C-alpha positions as CSV (number, residue, x, y, z in Angstrom):
1,M,-0.1,0.2,0.0
2,N,2.9,2.2,1.0
3,S,4.5,1.7,-2.3
4,R,1.5,2.3,-4.2
5,K,1.1,5.7,-2.7
6,I,4.9,6.6,-3.4
7,L,4.3,5.5,-7.1
8,I,1.4,7.9,-7.3
9,T,3.2,10.7,-5.5
10,A,6.3,10.1,-7.9
11,V,4.1,10.1,-10.9
12,I,2.6,13.4,-9.6
13,L,5.8,15.1,-9.2
14,L,6.9,14.2,-12.6
15,C,3.9,15.8,-14.2
16,V,4.2,18.9,-12.2
17,L,7.9,19.0,-13.4
18,Y,7.3,18.3,-17.0
19,F,4.4,21.2,-17.2
20,A,6.7,23.6,-15.4
21,G,9.6,22.8,-17.5
22,S,7.4,23.4,-20.7
23,Y,6.1,26.8,-19.5
24,I,9.6,27.9,-18.7
25,L,10.7,26.8,-22.1
26,T,8.1,28.5,-23.9
27,S,8.6,31.7,-21.8
28,T,12.2,31.5,-22.6
29,K,11.6,31.0,-26.4
30,N,9.3,33.9,-26.5
31,E,11.8,36.2,-24.6
32,S,14.7,35.1,-27.1
33,N,12.3,36.1,-30.2
34,L,11.8,39.4,-28.8
35,I,15.6,39.9,-28.3
36,Y,16.2,38.3,-32.0
37,N,13.6,40.6,-33.6
38,G,15.0,43.6,-32.0
39,N,18.7,42.6,-33.5
40,S,17.4,41.3,-36.7
41,Y,17.0,45.1,-37.7
42,G,20.8,45.9,-37.5
43,N,21.5,48.8,-35.0
44,T,23.5,50.7,-37.9
45,D,23.6,54.3,-36.8
46,G,20.6,53.8,-34.5
47,E,18.3,52.6,-37.0
48,G,17.7,49.4,-35.0
49,K,16.2,51.4,-32.1
50,A,14.3,53.5,-34.5
51,L,12.5,50.3,-35.8
52,I,12.0,48.8,-32.4
53,D,10.4,52.2,-31.2
54,K,8.4,52.0,-34.4
55,D,7.0,48.6,-33.8
56,R,6.2,49.5,-30.2
57,Q,4.0,52.6,-31.5
58,D,2.3,50.5,-34.1
59,N,1.6,47.7,-31.5
60,A,-0.2,50.6,-29.2
61,Q,-1.9,51.6,-32.2
62,D,-3.2,48.2,-32.9
63,K,-4.5,48.0,-29.4
64,E,-6.3,51.4,-29.6
65,Q,-8.1,50.6,-32.8
66,Y,-9.0,46.9,-32.6
67,S,-12.5,47.6,-31.4
68,D,-13.3,49.9,-34.0
69,R,-11.9,47.8,-36.6
70,E,-13.6,44.9,-35.3
71,I,-16.7,46.8,-35.5
72,V,-16.3,47.9,-39.2
73,T,-14.9,44.6,-40.3
74,Q,-17.9,42.7,-38.8
75,K,-20.4,44.7,-41.2
76,N,-18.4,43.7,-44.1
77,T,-18.7,41.1,-46.7
78,V,-16.8,40.3,-49.8
79,R,-19.0,40.6,-53.0
80,E,-18.0,40.5,-56.7
81,K,-19.0,44.0,-58.0
82,E,-19.6,45.2,-61.5
83,Y,-17.1,47.9,-60.5
84,I,-14.0,45.1,-61.0
85,N,-12.4,44.0,-64.0
86,P,-10.4,41.2,-63.0
87,E,-8.2,41.3,-66.0
88,G,-7.1,44.9,-65.2
89,M,-3.6,45.4,-64.3
90,T,-3.6,48.9,-63.1
91,V,-5.7,51.1,-60.8
92,M,-7.5,52.8,-63.7
93,E,-7.7,49.7,-65.9
94,R,-9.2,47.4,-62.7
95,Y,-11.7,49.6,-61.2
96,L,-14.7,50.5,-63.3
97,L,-17.2,53.4,-62.6
98,P,-20.8,53.5,-61.2
99,E,-23.2,54.7,-63.7
100,G,-23.4,58.4,-64.2
101,F,-19.4,58.7,-63.2
102,E,-16.8,59.9,-65.3
103,R,-13.1,59.8,-64.3
104,M,-11.9,63.5,-63.3
105,E,-9.1,64.8,-65.4
106,A,-5.5,64.2,-64.8
107,E,-3.1,66.1,-66.4
108,K,-0.4,64.2,-68.3
109,G,2.8,63.5,-66.2
110,S,0.9,64.4,-63.0
111,F,1.1,62.6,-59.5
112,A,-2.6,61.8,-60.1
113,E,-1.6,60.1,-63.4
114,F,1.1,58.2,-61.8
115,L,-1.3,57.0,-59.0
116,R,-4.1,55.9,-61.6
117,K,-1.4,53.9,-63.5
118,Q,0.1,51.9,-60.6
119,K,0.5,48.6,-61.5
120,L,-1.8,45.9,-59.4
121,K,-0.8,42.2,-58.4
122,P,-3.1,40.0,-60.5
123,Y,-6.8,39.7,-59.2
124,G,-7.2,37.8,-56.3
125,Q,-3.7,37.6,-54.8
126,K,-3.0,38.5,-51.3
127,A,-1.0,41.6,-49.8
128,L,2.2,40.2,-48.4
129,Y,3.8,41.3,-45.2
130,Y,7.6,41.7,-45.2
131,D,8.2,38.3,-43.9
132,G,6.3,36.6,-46.9
133,R,2.9,35.9,-44.6
134,E,-0.3,36.8,-46.4
135,K,-2.7,39.4,-45.3
136,P,-6.3,38.0,-45.1
137,S,-8.3,40.3,-47.6
138,L,-12.0,39.7,-46.1
139,G,-13.5,42.9,-45.0
140,I,-10.4,44.9,-45.9
141,Y,-9.2,45.1,-49.6
142,N,-9.7,44.0,-52.9
143,G,-6.6,44.9,-54.8
144,V,-2.7,44.8,-54.2
145,L,-0.3,47.3,-55.6
146,D,2.6,45.4,-57.2
147,V,5.3,47.1,-54.8
148,D,8.7,45.3,-53.6
149,I,8.9,46.4,-49.9
150,G,11.8,44.4,-49.1
151,N,12.4,42.0,-46.0
152,R,12.3,44.4,-43.1
153,D,9.6,46.0,-41.2
154,L,9.8,49.4,-42.6
155,H,7.1,49.8,-45.5
156,Q,4.2,50.8,-42.9
157,C,1.4,53.4,-43.5
158,A,3.2,56.5,-44.0
159,D,6.0,54.8,-45.6
160,A,3.9,53.6,-48.3
161,I,2.7,57.2,-49.0
162,M,6.3,58.7,-48.8
163,L,7.4,55.7,-51.2
164,L,4.7,56.5,-53.8
165,R,5.4,60.2,-53.7
166,A,9.2,59.5,-53.8
167,E,8.7,57.1,-56.7
168,Y,6.9,59.8,-58.8
169,L,9.4,62.5,-58.4
170,Y,12.1,60.0,-59.2
171,S,10.4,58.7,-62.4
172,K,10.3,62.4,-63.6
173,G,13.9,63.1,-62.7
174,K,12.8,65.8,-60.0
175,F,15.4,64.7,-57.6
176,E,16.0,68.0,-55.7
177,E,12.2,67.5,-54.8
178,I,12.6,64.3,-53.1
179,A,12.9,65.1,-49.4
180,F,11.5,64.2,-46.2
181,D,11.5,65.2,-42.4
182,F,12.5,62.6,-39.8
183,V,10.5,62.8,-36.4
184,S,13.6,64.6,-35.0
185,G,13.0,67.2,-37.5
186,F,16.2,66.4,-39.7
187,R,15.6,66.9,-43.2
188,A,16.7,64.0,-45.3
189,E,17.5,65.2,-49.0
190,Y,18.1,62.7,-51.7
191,S,20.2,65.1,-53.6
192,K,22.7,65.1,-50.8
193,W,22.4,61.1,-51.0
194,M,23.3,61.2,-54.5
195,E,26.3,63.3,-53.9
196,G,27.8,60.5,-51.6
197,Y,26.5,61.7,-48.3
198,R,24.9,59.4,-45.7
199,I,23.2,60.2,-42.5
200,K,24.3,59.3,-39.1
201,V,21.8,59.0,-36.3
202,N,22.7,59.3,-32.4
203,G,19.4,59.9,-30.8
204,N,18.5,63.6,-31.8
205,D,21.8,64.4,-33.3
206,V,21.4,63.6,-36.9
207,K,24.0,64.8,-39.6
208,Y,25.4,64.0,-42.9
209,Y,28.8,62.5,-43.4
210,K,30.7,61.7,-46.7
211,A,30.5,58.0,-47.4
212,T,30.9,57.2,-51.0
213,D,31.3,58.4,-54.6
214,P,28.2,60.3,-56.2
215,S,25.6,57.8,-57.7
216,N,22.0,57.9,-58.5
217,T,21.1,54.1,-59.2
218,Y,17.4,53.0,-58.3
219,K,19.3,50.7,-55.6
220,D,20.8,54.1,-53.9
221,F,17.3,55.7,-54.0
222,R,15.7,52.7,-52.3
223,K,18.3,52.7,-49.7
224,Y,17.8,56.2,-49.0
225,M,14.2,55.5,-48.7
226,D,14.8,52.8,-46.2
227,M,16.5,55.2,-44.2
228,V,13.5,57.6,-44.5
229,M,11.0,55.0,-43.7
230,A,13.2,54.1,-40.6
231,Y,13.0,57.5,-39.1
232,A,9.8,59.4,-40.5
233,N,6.3,58.5,-39.8
234,T,2.8,59.9,-39.9
235,L,3.8,62.5,-37.2
236,S,6.7,64.0,-39.1
237,L,4.6,63.4,-42.5
238,E,1.6,65.3,-41.4
239,K,3.6,68.4,-40.5
240,E,5.1,68.5,-44.0
241,L,1.3,68.6,-45.8
242,K,-1.0,71.5,-46.1
243,A,-4.6,71.2,-45.2
244,V,-7.4,70.6,-47.8
245,D,-11.0,71.3,-47.8
246,T,-13.4,68.2,-48.5
247,K,-14.9,70.1,-51.5
248,D,-11.3,70.3,-53.0
249,I,-10.2,66.8,-52.6
250,E,-7.9,65.6,-55.4
251,I,-6.1,62.4,-56.3
252,G,-3.0,62.2,-54.4
253,D,-4.3,63.7,-51.2
254,V,-4.2,61.9,-48.0
255,F,-6.4,61.4,-44.9
256,I,-3.9,61.5,-42.1
257,I,-3.7,61.5,-38.3
258,G,-0.1,62.1,-37.2
259,G,1.1,60.4,-33.7
260,S,1.3,57.4,-31.9
261,P,-1.0,56.0,-32.7
262,G,-1.4,57.5,-36.2
263,H,-2.5,56.4,-39.7
264,V,-2.9,57.6,-43.3
265,V,-4.6,56.4,-46.3
266,I,-4.0,58.2,-49.9
267,V,-6.7,59.0,-52.7
268,M,-5.7,56.9,-55.8
269,D,-8.3,57.8,-58.1
270,M,-11.3,59.9,-58.4
271,A,-14.6,60.2,-60.5
272,I,-17.3,62.8,-60.6
273,S,-21.0,62.9,-61.6
274,Q,-23.1,65.4,-63.7
275,D,-24.4,66.9,-60.5
276,N,-20.6,67.3,-59.2
277,K,-20.7,64.4,-56.7
278,K,-17.5,63.0,-56.3
279,I,-16.1,59.5,-55.6
280,F,-12.6,58.1,-54.9
281,L,-10.5,55.2,-54.3
282,L,-8.5,54.6,-51.1
283,A,-5.0,52.8,-50.5
284,Q,-3.1,52.1,-47.5
285,S,-0.4,49.8,-45.9
286,Y,-0.5,49.2,-42.5
287,M,1.6,47.4,-39.6
288,P,3.9,45.4,-39.5
289,A,5.3,46.3,-43.1
290,Q,3.0,45.0,-46.0
291,Q,2.1,45.6,-49.4
292,T,-0.2,48.8,-50.5
293,Q,-3.8,47.6,-50.6
294,I,-6.8,49.2,-52.3
295,L,-9.4,49.4,-49.7
296,I,-13.0,48.2,-50.0
297,N,-15.8,50.8,-48.6
298,P,-17.2,49.4,-45.3
299,M,-19.6,52.7,-45.3
300,D,-21.6,51.8,-48.6
301,E,-21.1,48.5,-50.1
302,S,-23.2,49.6,-53.1
303,I,-20.5,51.5,-54.5
304,S,-17.5,49.5,-52.8
305,P,-14.4,50.0,-53.4
306,W,-15.4,53.7,-54.4
307,Y,-15.9,56.3,-51.5
308,S,-18.1,59.1,-51.3
309,L,-18.3,61.8,-48.5
310,E,-21.9,62.9,-49.4
311,G,-23.8,63.1,-46.3
312,K,-20.9,62.0,-44.2
313,D,-19.3,63.3,-41.0
314,R,-16.3,61.1,-41.0
315,L,-14.4,58.6,-43.2
316,I,-14.6,55.1,-42.1
317,T,-12.1,52.7,-43.7
318,P,-11.5,49.1,-42.8
319,E,-8.8,49.7,-40.3
320,W,-9.3,53.2,-39.4
321,T,-11.8,56.3,-38.6
322,F,-10.5,59.7,-39.9
323,G,-12.4,63.0,-39.4
324,L,-13.1,65.4,-42.6
325,D,-10.7,68.0,-41.5
326,Q,-7.9,65.5,-41.6
327,I,-7.3,65.7,-45.6
328,R,-3.7,67.0,-46.3
329,R,-1.7,67.4,-49.5
330,F,1.8,67.6,-50.7
331,D,3.0,71.1,-51.8
332,S,4.0,70.5,-55.3
């Protein structure tokens, strides 16, 4: 009888030790992953810290907005619309117009034309995160820009807008106009980068230093943009843009809330009716870094993915809500 009690006690102790060991191992693994993710950015000139801080801000943003997004996406269903041409491979070709609307004119060579002609991934393909995982489309998007975002957690919401703007200016040879402010206030100019200067960051002490020969390859340009995306965000971007009234909204304008949390979406295309009602398409990236998506309209499925502000007091998108006083525009 005593032997049986001893055996039972021993079995219980072994079970306790097993589960305790599993818990410790899991906790250690999770902690190691956090350390690894921090180091994976590479702590070059403070860039690692900037990216870690960026992730912390975005995690806070995710928690802050979760309940709102949940309510919005629960109201959404994916429905094939007559406004989608599955064979179309640009924004303009993919998205057809509701009856009674015509696309607004876009000057040849303009930012508006550039956005309208953005290439899309084949219809039905998912947006990819920077680590290769797919982002579910249900209730969020129905088109994805064919954009290379690299394998680092950089291309988030403000970054996607800055990259679109910079890509446009680069394509037009307007290199002097490619410049963005860091959160610290430092003005990062691509023209300096072209001359062989690089940017050293030590906390709020940011400065140029001569590092290499002058060069202006696309690879150089993307390295510059990586630096910008590491140190700029919605807070710094909002300060660079000018306010726009809702009645004057144009292709290329953005809805932006700067800060932590913060978010931004961009107007990719617009159309107008004979009675001057305007509709528009929106695109965004989000966090973690992911390919830019054309958003569905959770406010009005009858015209989705087109949006209208008629009779609205705010703009509700699948993952964020904006006030109508939060429209901004690039200066040139």
